[in-house]
C-alpha angles and dihedrals in degrees: 000000000000091000089065097045090048100041105022117196092353089061091049092050092051090070093065129087118233089261095039124138128218117199125195131181112268095002134097114261117264107231120201133015092268092057091046091049091051091057098040099076096142114150111223088236089062095056113113129218094272091056094257127115108275091244093058117087110231088226091063103272 
């Protein structure tokens, strides 16, 4: 997932359509690319080896 480690949240957001939806356990869905981009503020330096932000547990936590 080089695109994520190089571009962080912006790279993640790029995968979504303008009317895309991002769902996360225990949180309200994020509807629309703008809403997803607002929440995906990962700095590329924070991305862990699995391509996830360092503060996200690879097992979903």
